[in-house]
C-alpha positions as a LaTeX table, in Angstrom:
\begin{tabular}{lrrr}
\hline
Residue & $x$ (\AA) & $y$ (\AA) & $z$ (\AA) \\
\hline
Met1 & 177.17 & $-141.62$ & $-18.36$ \\
Lys2 & 175.10 & $-142.09$ & $-21.72$ \\
Ile3 & 171.46 & $-143.18$ & $-20.49$ \\
Leu4 & 168.68 & $-144.91$ & $-21.97$ \\
Val5 & 165.66 & $-143.28$ & $-20.60$ \\
Ser6 & 162.37 & $-145.39$ & $-21.60$ \\
Gly7 & 158.88 & $-143.46$ & $-21.37$ \\
Ala8 & 160.77 & $-140.36$ & $-21.94$ \\
Ala9 & 157.42 & $-138.93$ & $-23.13$ \\
Gly10 & 155.62 & $-139.93$ & $-19.95$ \\
Phe11 & 154.92 & $-138.13$ & $-16.66$ \\
Ile12 & 158.51 & $-139.30$ & $-15.03$ \\
Gly13 & 160.25 & $-140.25$ & $-18.01$ \\
His14 & 159.98 & $-136.45$ & $-19.14$ \\
Asn15 & 161.15 & $-135.27$ & $-15.37$ \\
Leu16 & 164.16 & $-137.22$ & $-15.20$ \\
Thr17 & 165.47 & $-136.53$ & $-18.80$ \\
Lys18 & 165.42 & $-132.86$ & $-17.83$ \\
Lys19 & 167.58 & $-133.58$ & $-14.61$ \\
Leu20 & 169.90 & $-135.77$ & $-16.38$ \\
Leu21 & 170.73 & $-133.44$ & $-19.27$ \\
Lys22 & 170.91 & $-130.23$ & $-17.08$ \\
Arg23 & 173.81 & $-132.35$ & $-15.28$ \\
Gly24 & 175.59 & $-133.32$ & $-18.45$ \\
Asp25 & 174.75 & $-136.84$ & $-19.28$ \\
Thr26 & 173.92 & $-137.68$ & $-22.61$ \\
Val27 & 170.34 & $-139.31$ & $-22.68$ \\
Val28 & 168.61 & $-141.51$ & $-25.46$ \\
Gly29 & 164.77 & $-141.00$ & $-24.91$ \\
Leu30 & 162.61 & $-143.60$ & $-25.92$ \\
Asp31 & 158.58 & $-143.95$ & $-26.04$ \\
Asn32 & 155.98 & $-145.72$ & $-27.96$ \\
Ile33 & 153.92 & $-142.49$ & $-27.51$ \\
Asn34 & 150.54 & $-144.90$ & $-27.50$ \\
Asp35 & 147.11 & $-143.23$ & $-26.85$ \\
Tyr36 & 146.24 & $-144.79$ & $-23.37$ \\
Tyr37 & 145.80 & $-140.97$ & $-22.68$ \\
Asp38 & 145.79 & $-137.94$ & $-24.62$ \\
Pro39 & 149.07 & $-137.94$ & $-26.71$ \\
Ala40 & 148.86 & $-134.44$ & $-27.02$ \\
Leu41 & 150.28 & $-134.25$ & $-23.73$ \\
Lys42 & 153.09 & $-136.53$ & $-24.26$ \\
Tyr43 & 153.92 & $-134.73$ & $-27.30$ \\
Gly44 & 153.59 & $-131.30$ & $-25.15$ \\
Arg45 & 156.68 & $-132.80$ & $-22.88$ \\
Leu46 & 158.46 & $-133.77$ & $-25.82$ \\
Lys47 & 158.53 & $-130.37$ & $-27.07$ \\
Asp48 & 159.54 & $-129.07$ & $-23.72$ \\
Ile49 & 163.21 & $-130.86$ & $-24.09$ \\
Gly50 & 163.41 & $-129.90$ & $-27.66$ \\
Ile51 & 161.88 & $-132.67$ & $-29.33$ \\
Glu52 & 159.57 & $-131.40$ & $-32.14$ \\
Lys53 & 156.65 & $-133.37$ & $-33.18$ \\
Glu54 & 157.41 & $-133.09$ & $-36.73$ \\
Glu55 & 160.67 & $-134.74$ & $-36.82$ \\
Ile56 & 159.74 & $-137.75$ & $-34.81$ \\
Lys57 & 160.09 & $-140.88$ & $-36.99$ \\
Asp58 & 158.96 & $-144.89$ & $-36.17$ \\
Lys59 & 162.30 & $-146.35$ & $-35.33$ \\
Glu60 & 164.83 & $-143.55$ & $-36.05$ \\
Leu61 & 166.44 & $-141.31$ & $-34.15$ \\
Cys62 & 165.94 & $-137.74$ & $-34.02$ \\
Asn63 & 167.74 & $-134.47$ & $-32.43$ \\
Ser64 & 166.47 & $-132.14$ & $-29.23$ \\
Ile65 & 166.79 & $-128.83$ & $-30.90$ \\
Lys66 & 167.15 & $-127.72$ & $-27.14$ \\
Tyr67 & 169.81 & $-130.26$ & $-25.77$ \\
Glu68 & 172.64 & $-131.16$ & $-27.99$ \\
Asn69 & 173.07 & $-134.23$ & $-25.29$ \\
Leu70 & 169.51 & $-135.40$ & $-26.19$ \\
Lys71 & 167.86 & $-137.80$ & $-28.96$ \\
Phe72 & 164.79 & $-139.41$ & $-29.22$ \\
Ile73 & 163.14 & $-142.45$ & $-31.03$ \\
Lys74 & 159.98 & $-143.52$ & $-31.42$ \\
Leu75 & 159.48 & $-147.35$ & $-30.43$ \\
Asp76 & 157.86 & $-150.14$ & $-29.19$ \\
Leu77 & 159.31 & $-151.99$ & $-26.08$ \\
Cys78 & 157.49 & $-154.93$ & $-27.66$ \\
Asp79 & 159.60 & $-154.73$ & $-30.95$ \\
Arg80 & 162.58 & $-157.23$ & $-30.08$ \\
Gln81 & 164.81 & $-156.47$ & $-33.17$ \\
Asn82 & 165.04 & $-152.81$ & $-33.32$ \\
Met83 & 165.01 & $-152.93$ & $-29.19$ \\
Leu84 & 168.45 & $-155.34$ & $-29.51$ \\
Glu85 & 170.12 & $-153.11$ & $-32.60$ \\
Leu86 & 169.27 & $-149.73$ & $-30.36$ \\
Phe87 & 171.09 & $-151.35$ & $-27.37$ \\
Glu88 & 174.19 & $-152.54$ & $-29.85$ \\
Ser89 & 174.17 & $-149.38$ & $-31.81$ \\
Glu90 & 174.06 & $-146.51$ & $-28.99$ \\
Lys91 & 176.66 & $-148.35$ & $-26.23$ \\
Phe92 & 174.71 & $-147.59$ & $-23.08$ \\
Asp93 & 176.44 & $-146.82$ & $-19.71$ \\
Ala94 & 173.01 & $-147.01$ & $-17.72$ \\
Ile95 & 169.39 & $-147.69$ & $-18.45$ \\
Cys96 & 166.97 & $-146.39$ & $-16.54$ \\
His97 & 163.13 & $-148.26$ & $-17.92$ \\
Leu98 & 160.36 & $-145.96$ & $-16.85$ \\
Gly99 & 158.34 & $-147.48$ & $-19.97$ \\
Ala100 & 155.21 & $-149.19$ & $-19.60$ \\
Gln101 & 151.40 & $-149.46$ & $-19.79$ \\
Ala102 & 150.47 & $-147.70$ & $-16.60$ \\
Gly103 & 147.15 & $-147.57$ & $-14.43$ \\
Val104 & 145.41 & $-150.21$ & $-12.06$ \\
Arg105 & 141.76 & $-149.61$ & $-13.05$ \\
Tyr106 & 142.57 & $-149.95$ & $-17.15$ \\
Ser107 & 144.41 & $-153.11$ & $-16.05$ \\
Ile108 & 141.06 & $-154.69$ & $-15.49$ \\
Glu109 & 139.38 & $-153.66$ & $-18.79$ \\
Asn110 & 142.64 & $-154.35$ & $-20.81$ \\
Pro111 & 144.91 & $-156.85$ & $-19.43$ \\
Tyr112 & 146.52 & $-157.77$ & $-22.58$ \\
Ala113 & 148.37 & $-154.52$ & $-23.09$ \\
Tyr114 & 150.10 & $-154.85$ & $-19.55$ \\
Ile115 & 151.64 & $-158.28$ & $-20.61$ \\
Asp116 & 152.48 & $-156.83$ & $-23.68$ \\
Ser117 & 154.37 & $-153.99$ & $-21.94$ \\
Asn118 & 154.98 & $-154.86$ & $-18.69$ \\
Ile119 & 156.50 & $-158.39$ & $-19.31$ \\
Ile120 & 157.19 & $-158.71$ & $-22.98$ \\
Gly121 & 158.61 & $-155.03$ & $-22.91$ \\
Phe122 & 160.46 & $-155.66$ & $-19.99$ \\
Leu123 & 162.25 & $-158.47$ & $-21.32$ \\
Asn124 & 163.38 & $-157.17$ & $-24.19$ \\
Ile125 & 165.29 & $-154.47$ & $-21.58$ \\
Leu126 & 166.63 & $-157.03$ & $-19.68$ \\
Glu127 & 167.87 & $-158.96$ & $-22.71$ \\
Gly128 & 169.24 & $-155.60$ & $-24.13$ \\
Cys129 & 171.13 & $-155.14$ & $-21.28$ \\
Arg130 & 172.29 & $-158.62$ & $-21.10$ \\
His131 & 173.89 & $-158.66$ & $-25.07$ \\
Ser132 & 175.10 & $-155.67$ & $-25.11$ \\
Arg133 & 176.85 & $-155.69$ & $-21.41$ \\
Val134 & 175.23 & $-152.67$ & $-19.61$ \\
Asn135 & 175.61 & $-152.91$ & $-15.95$ \\
Asn136 & 173.50 & $-150.68$ & $-14.70$ \\
Leu137 & 169.67 & $-150.78$ & $-14.77$ \\
Ser138 & 167.24 & $-149.27$ & $-12.52$ \\
Phe139 & 163.48 & $-149.83$ & $-13.44$ \\
Ala140 & 160.01 & $-148.50$ & $-12.29$ \\
Ser141 & 157.95 & $-151.13$ & $-9.90$ \\
Ser142 & 155.14 & $-149.40$ & $-8.28$ \\
Ser143 & 154.09 & $-149.29$ & $-4.37$ \\
Ser144 & 151.01 & $-151.59$ & $-5.78$ \\
Val145 & 152.66 & $-154.48$ & $-5.55$ \\
Tyr146 & 152.01 & $-154.38$ & $-1.60$ \\
Gly147 & 148.57 & $-155.16$ & $-2.70$ \\
Leu148 & 146.63 & $-156.79$ & 0.59 \\
Asn149 & 149.44 & $-156.13$ & 3.09 \\
Lys150 & 148.02 & $-154.26$ & 5.89 \\
Ser151 & 151.73 & $-153.14$ & 8.06 \\
Phe152 & 152.35 & $-149.56$ & 7.99 \\
Pro153 & 154.32 & $-148.10$ & 6.73 \\
Phe154 & 154.91 & $-150.33$ & 3.84 \\
Lys155 & 158.84 & $-151.81$ & 4.12 \\
Thr156 & 160.44 & $-153.18$ & 1.18 \\
Thr157 & 161.12 & $-156.08$ & 3.50 \\
Asp158 & 157.56 & $-156.75$ & 3.18 \\
His159 & 156.67 & $-159.84$ & 1.22 \\
Thr160 & 154.74 & $-159.03$ & $-1.84$ \\
Asp161 & 152.71 & $-162.19$ & $-2.68$ \\
His162 & 149.25 & $-160.62$ & $-2.66$ \\
Pro163 & 148.77 & $-158.05$ & $-5.66$ \\
Val164 & 144.87 & $-156.90$ & $-5.82$ \\
Ser165 & 145.37 & $-156.18$ & $-9.93$ \\
Leu166 & 147.31 & $-157.30$ & $-12.88$ \\
Tyr167 & 149.06 & $-153.97$ & $-12.85$ \\
Ala168 & 150.68 & $-154.60$ & $-9.82$ \\
Ala169 & 151.03 & $-158.74$ & $-10.49$ \\
Thr170 & 153.00 & $-157.40$ & $-13.70$ \\
Lys171 & 155.30 & $-155.04$ & $-11.55$ \\
Lys172 & 155.93 & $-157.99$ & $-8.76$ \\
Ser173 & 157.04 & $-160.48$ & $-12.15$ \\
Asn174 & 159.21 & $-157.18$ & $-12.96$ \\
Glu175 & 161.03 & $-157.52$ & $-9.88$ \\
Met176 & 161.52 & $-160.85$ & $-10.03$ \\
Met177 & 162.85 & $-161.37$ & $-13.97$ \\
Ala178 & 165.24 & $-158.42$ & $-12.81$ \\
His179 & 166.79 & $-160.58$ & $-9.89$ \\
Thr180 & 167.01 & $-163.51$ & $-12.36$ \\
Tyr181 & 168.26 & $-161.63$ & $-14.59$ \\
Ser182 & 171.08 & $-160.25$ & $-11.58$ \\
His183 & 171.53 & $-163.59$ & $-10.33$ \\
Leu184 & 172.51 & $-165.14$ & $-13.93$ \\
Tyr185 & 174.34 & $-162.22$ & $-15.57$ \\
Gly186 & 175.69 & $-159.82$ & $-12.80$ \\
Ile187 & 173.51 & $-157.12$ & $-13.91$ \\
Lys188 & 173.29 & $-154.30$ & $-11.09$ \\
Thr189 & 170.09 & $-153.82$ & $-11.19$ \\
Thr190 & 167.52 & $-151.63$ & $-8.69$ \\
Ala191 & 163.66 & $-151.67$ & $-8.46$ \\
Leu192 & 161.97 & $-148.41$ & $-7.47$ \\
Arg193 & 158.56 & $-148.65$ & $-5.88$ \\
Phe194 & 156.91 & $-145.57$ & $-6.73$ \\
Phe195 & 154.27 & $-143.82$ & $-4.42$ \\
Thr196 & 151.63 & $-141.75$ & $-6.23$ \\
Val197 & 153.60 & $-139.25$ & $-8.12$ \\
Tyr198 & 151.86 & $-135.58$ & $-8.88$ \\
Gly199 & 152.98 & $-132.65$ & $-10.28$ \\
Pro200 & 153.56 & $-130.39$ & $-13.33$ \\
Trp201 & 153.33 & $-132.19$ & $-16.36$ \\
Gly202 & 151.88 & $-135.21$ & $-14.41$ \\
Arg203 & 149.20 & $-138.26$ & $-16.08$ \\
Pro204 & 145.35 & $-136.97$ & $-16.87$ \\
Asp205 & 144.03 & $-140.33$ & $-15.20$ \\
Met206 & 145.73 & $-139.87$ & $-12.31$ \\
Ala207 & 143.61 & $-137.80$ & $-9.14$ \\
Pro208 & 145.11 & $-134.34$ & $-9.74$ \\
Met209 & 144.72 & $-134.03$ & $-12.91$ \\
Leu210 & 140.89 & $-135.38$ & $-12.73$ \\
Phe211 & 140.06 & $-133.30$ & $-9.94$ \\
Ala212 & 141.37 & $-130.17$ & $-11.11$ \\
Asn213 & 139.58 & $-130.63$ & $-14.34$ \\
Ala214 & 136.13 & $-131.52$ & $-12.64$ \\
Ile215 & 136.30 & $-128.41$ & $-10.25$ \\
Leu216 & 137.30 & $-126.09$ & $-12.97$ \\
Asn217 & 134.52 & $-127.02$ & $-15.12$ \\
Asp218 & 131.70 & $-127.15$ & $-12.35$ \\
Lys219 & 131.47 & $-130.88$ & $-12.45$ \\
Ala220 & 131.58 & $-133.08$ & $-9.35$ \\
Ile221 & 134.87 & $-135.26$ & $-8.46$ \\
Lys222 & 134.11 & $-138.79$ & $-7.82$ \\
Val223 & 135.94 & $-139.57$ & $-4.40$ \\
Phe224 & 135.98 & $-143.56$ & $-3.89$ \\
Asn225 & 135.72 & $-145.31$ & $-0.33$ \\
His226 & 133.32 & $-142.16$ & 0.31 \\
Gly227 & 136.86 & $-140.41$ & 0.87 \\
Lys228 & 138.12 & $-143.21$ & 3.60 \\
Met229 & 141.60 & $-143.13$ & 1.80 \\
Ser230 & 145.13 & $-141.66$ & 1.92 \\
Arg231 & 147.98 & $-141.78$ & $-0.14$ \\
Asp232 & 152.00 & $-141.09$ & 0.46 \\
Phe233 & 151.54 & $-138.25$ & $-2.24$ \\
Thr234 & 155.40 & $-137.76$ & $-3.97$ \\
Tyr235 & 156.30 & $-134.41$ & $-5.64$ \\
Ile236 & 157.87 & $-135.50$ & $-9.16$ \\
Asp237 & 161.37 & $-133.81$ & $-8.51$ \\
Asp238 & 161.67 & $-136.08$ & $-5.42$ \\
Ile239 & 161.27 & $-139.23$ & $-7.90$ \\
Ser240 & 163.64 & $-137.79$ & $-10.05$ \\
Glu241 & 166.26 & $-136.95$ & $-7.78$ \\
Gly242 & 165.81 & $-140.29$ & $-6.01$ \\
Ile243 & 166.33 & $-141.86$ & $-9.15$ \\
Val244 & 169.31 & $-139.77$ & $-10.22$ \\
Lys245 & 170.68 & $-140.97$ & $-6.54$ \\
Val246 & 170.12 & $-144.34$ & $-7.62$ \\
Ile247 & 171.70 & $-144.25$ & $-11.11$ \\
Asp248 & 174.75 & $-142.76$ & $-9.72$ \\
Asn249 & 174.90 & $-145.67$ & $-6.90$ \\
Pro250 & 174.02 & $-148.97$ & $-8.81$ \\
Ala251 & 173.22 & $-151.71$ & $-6.55$ \\
Ser252 & 175.98 & $-154.33$ & $-5.13$ \\
Leu253 & 175.63 & $-157.66$ & $-3.78$ \\
Asp254 & 174.47 & $-157.97$ & 0.09 \\
Lys255 & 177.33 & $-159.45$ & 2.07 \\
Asn256 & 175.24 & $-160.70$ & 5.05 \\
Trp257 & 172.45 & $-162.03$ & 2.86 \\
Asn258 & 171.40 & $-165.16$ & 4.56 \\
Ala259 & 169.43 & $-167.64$ & 2.04 \\
Lys260 & 168.14 & $-169.42$ & 5.17 \\
Asn261 & 166.56 & $-166.16$ & 5.84 \\
Ala262 & 166.10 & $-164.54$ & 2.97 \\
Leu263 & 164.91 & $-160.61$ & 2.88 \\
Pro264 & 163.11 & $-159.83$ & $-0.14$ \\
Asn265 & 165.09 & $-156.49$ & $-0.88$ \\
Ser266 & 168.54 & $-157.28$ & $-1.50$ \\
Ser267 & 170.30 & $-160.99$ & $-2.76$ \\
Ser268 & 173.76 & $-162.88$ & $-3.18$ \\
Ala269 & 173.17 & $-161.16$ & $-6.43$ \\
Pro270 & 173.94 & $-157.15$ & $-7.25$ \\
Phe271 & 169.83 & $-156.30$ & $-6.49$ \\
Lys272 & 168.38 & $-153.95$ & $-4.81$ \\
Ile273 & 164.62 & $-152.50$ & $-3.87$ \\
Tyr274 & 163.84 & $-148.95$ & $-2.82$ \\
Asn275 & 160.67 & $-147.29$ & $-2.04$ \\
Ile276 & 160.44 & $-143.75$ & $-2.79$ \\
Gly277 & 157.71 & $-142.35$ & $-1.19$ \\
Asn278 & 157.10 & $-139.10$ & 1.08 \\
Asn279 & 157.14 & $-141.25$ & 4.03 \\
Lys280 & 153.82 & $-138.56$ & 5.01 \\
Pro281 & 150.47 & $-140.03$ & 3.96 \\
Val282 & 147.80 & $-137.75$ & 3.52 \\
Ser283 & 144.03 & $-138.30$ & 3.96 \\
Leu284 & 141.92 & $-138.24$ & 0.22 \\
Met285 & 139.86 & $-135.15$ & 1.68 \\
Glu286 & 142.39 & $-133.46$ & 3.19 \\
Phe287 & 144.36 & $-133.70$ & $-0.47$ \\
Ile288 & 141.30 & $-132.27$ & $-1.83$ \\
Glu289 & 140.93 & $-129.53$ & 0.30 \\
Ile290 & 144.29 & $-128.16$ & $-0.60$ \\
Leu291 & 143.77 & $-128.33$ & $-4.06$ \\
Glu292 & 140.19 & $-126.77$ & $-3.51$ \\
Lys293 & 142.20 & $-123.81$ & $-1.69$ \\
Lys294 & 145.18 & $-123.67$ & $-4.58$ \\
Leu295 & 142.41 & $-123.81$ & $-7.43$ \\
Gly296 & 140.07 & $-120.78$ & $-5.38$ \\
Lys297 & 137.22 & $-122.93$ & $-5.95$ \\
Lys298 & 134.79 & $-125.49$ & $-3.71$ \\
Ala299 & 134.50 & $-129.47$ & $-5.14$ \\
Lys300 & 131.13 & $-131.03$ & $-5.65$ \\
Lys301 & 131.92 & $-134.33$ & $-4.80$ \\
Glu302 & 130.19 & $-137.54$ & $-5.54$ \\
Met303 & 130.62 & $-140.28$ & $-2.67$ \\
Leu304 & 131.19 & $-143.76$ & $-4.27$ \\
Asp305 & 132.22 & $-147.23$ & $-2.87$ \\
Met306 & 135.87 & $-148.45$ & $-3.48$ \\
Gln307 & 136.66 & $-149.04$ & $-6.91$ \\
Pro308 & 138.10 & $-153.10$ & $-7.82$ \\
Gly309 & 141.95 & $-153.12$ & $-7.88$ \\
Asp310 & 142.37 & $-150.27$ & $-5.30$ \\
Val311 & 143.95 & $-150.18$ & $-2.37$ \\
Glu312 & 142.57 & $-147.95$ & 1.02 \\
Ser313 & 146.21 & $-146.53$ & 1.84 \\
Thr314 & 149.90 & $-146.18$ & 1.08 \\
Tyr315 & 152.33 & $-145.36$ & 2.85 \\
Ala316 & 156.69 & $-145.47$ & 2.40 \\
Asp317 & 159.45 & $-146.74$ & 4.57 \\
Val318 & 162.03 & $-144.73$ & 2.76 \\
Lys319 & 164.88 & $-145.78$ & 5.73 \\
Asp320 & 166.94 & $-148.22$ & 3.21 \\
Leu321 & 167.13 & $-145.36$ & 0.70 \\
Ile322 & 168.00 & $-142.60$ & 3.29 \\
Glu323 & 171.16 & $-144.84$ & 4.38 \\
Asp324 & 172.12 & $-145.99$ & 0.95 \\
Thr325 & 172.20 & $-142.70$ & $-0.99$ \\
Gly326 & 171.84 & $-139.56$ & 1.70 \\
Tyr327 & 168.64 & $-139.09$ & 0.12 \\
Ala328 & 164.90 & $-138.71$ & 1.18 \\
Pro329 & 162.00 & $-137.07$ & $-0.46$ \\
Asn330 & 161.03 & $-133.65$ & 1.28 \\
Thr331 & 158.45 & $-131.81$ & $-0.96$ \\
Ser332 & 155.33 & $-130.57$ & 1.31 \\
Leu333 & 152.03 & $-131.24$ & $-0.57$ \\
Glu334 & 150.87 & $-127.64$ & 0.09 \\
Glu335 & 153.97 & $-126.79$ & $-1.85$ \\
Gly336 & 153.99 & $-129.39$ & $-4.38$ \\
Ile337 & 150.21 & $-128.86$ & $-5.34$ \\
Gly338 & 150.92 & $-125.22$ & $-5.67$ \\
Lys339 & 153.27 & $-125.97$ & $-8.75$ \\
Phe340 & 150.58 & $-128.17$ & $-10.29$ \\
Val341 & 148.13 & $-125.69$ & $-10.27$ \\
Glu342 & 150.05 & $-123.15$ & $-11.64$ \\
Trp343 & 151.28 & $-125.32$ & $-14.41$ \\
Tyr344 & 147.96 & $-126.56$ & $-15.00$ \\
Arg345 & 146.99 & $-123.18$ & $-15.36$ \\
Tyr346 & 149.42 & $-122.38$ & $-17.87$ \\
Phe347 & 149.37 & $-125.41$ & $-19.98$ \\
Tyr348 & 145.50 & $-125.92$ & $-20.27$ \\
Gln349 & 144.99 & $-122.11$ & $-20.67$ \\
Lys350 & 142.42 & $-122.34$ & $-17.44$ \\
\hline
\end{tabular}
């Protein structure tokens, strides 16, 4: 297949691109390489897949020196005209849309960045699929859409009408927009709600990187809600494997869907929602203990109150994913943190 991966310089996009290339797919990677976090890490990920920084030019495709079946383009999702031209010229078989403005807390400080990238940018993806007749779209939603929901584990049949951050609201909006296009134009569309992704090449604004950096530099880590939090930590390879399964098994309409008793995770249109999580929430304090063990150093802790826009716990029900694709994430936190620390020491020479 020929697949567009947006957000290819990002954490998940980089890992997925490698997985698709190694199995023989042709990939066009897209990213605007913004400065939400250090672009050097993004360029490092691109270099890892053979895209040299010196060869990257705005709005122009360049070739990988490592994979003959990979091209990359530096392009903003909001660039409507060039996005449509890319779709028209490349004739994709499938789209995996991972590009977005990420981060819960940053959305409180910079709301317009989220509307631009996550709403307008996503509309350009949908319009590209519509006009170029791409009939296989998967995209990144988020576990944050569950918001104030306190029913554990989080099920895709749960209603998600009470987000607690603008980031979550944009991801909920993406799901609704995608369903509309699936209903109107028959586009086979799957929303993927990721749960706390971690691992090598991870984002520096997330806990594993923040904590590792602080611990190794003898600085205190910030422990919010006084440590009374838990997360369904999901290893990056498990996330990518789940995405591949979804790309290979695009959504179909639910023949048993009942409009009078409508469930939100499927439809009379070819639309589906899956959770991708480890299905094993871990307390924040246990996570810190495992990280301390792998780093060989104790953390200094600054205990703080809960942050605005955050939630106490996440816990994924992945029953639908298992039933429909035969796959469930299975990497233990101990193993995953070990691999993360090994990469972190190598990349940052710690």
